[in-house]
Steps between C-alpha positions, in 0.01 A plus 500: 500500500771742400258750356338559834838510677590803276178677610547476873478845646353650188135615430315233306150450370324173549199380301301263714220271394164684499637798295668642816815717482718572787797749519771469765866435589593131461632408851543120461379193312500125468343252274167538672493851642594860421524765776411856384512829672246737358595814707257421773483121551694185443316266266582120513366385172449135380717450190234275341272809455759713340475521121808715429763719668654801335711799597267790553491797270425731783661519842333418822401824684779555754421453868714597801420166671690262270858428434590199305750266652579177325391187701788253516349274763229352288555273211250383224491162674406665828235748384179309416138604507405241752782615731361859476152368578620313802711791622196725464288304748367738761605813307232750382495474109300573204444206271422581139284245306363684189420861387196523730604274793758592760463386860666621808596308814723217608611156362461254779599179324663390174389173369595292188325718254302763695520737789275570791455873531334707780323792352347806671211491257456133400637334814650158419589473134651202304713625214665279227858603471477474129274811493709700741662753267690697758515605862594828664602509856386807700741702724425453862378860522263484206186280451187498276178602670717602799529126588699406807600151611277525799198557275588202273666238721687221338319186654585141426230333268234327702446248221703228318692623200542268204829484299356630171250765389273232347496286811435809708193583279377148531491540884255786460243288313155580647614848619421842371801641309589825335722487190727780385355739768148457367573687184155383372211325654588198289805464724311475837318193596499153648812296399331162405795306359854517375551256217739485206643842592155659495310663779124464493334799656127539582420869493235686684258474212560123475728513198753217465835638386829326443818694550847377388690513818830598314331832427380577850733771648381478865232336716349598832257306720275730698463272799880477562 
């Protein structure tokens, strides 16, 4: 990855799946993550969602808070997205899933292919790692909605966690679920079954809908 190495400390533009463009200083990288500083926040971006990286045509607006210092303690082998997710447990972060879905709170557990997330709005969320485009840690003196840890405690899960996202969904059969934050009424209802990677949902108006679980970005269960 010699090209990326040559861009360390320089302002780059990333094109990310979903027609998203981000401008920032390239801080670090590995085969599965890029670390970008956008002038305000550090973004830990999953490499699998990056379509291309290029040297920016315009500089990042200068801030007095940032001075680039090359990191010589982290190698490509050491910097992984899973490691970043594990190290962020208990930290207040923003998780970005799509152009209209960002959630704020804490990762409480990292499983095989999903994370358990404590949100100030949605409470307990189950988020497939595949859909997690990037995360942004918040400084200790800043928080969305003026959240403080006392208002959103990190409590151990009071239910058994399955190893994979599909197995976890199967454990919710017979319960009310909200998919993708309830973006539409078709994503709120009784989870009847999980079969062949499809979630059968019975909505409030008794429609039977089948959602491909590989396209579900997050799940919450109101009773948890």
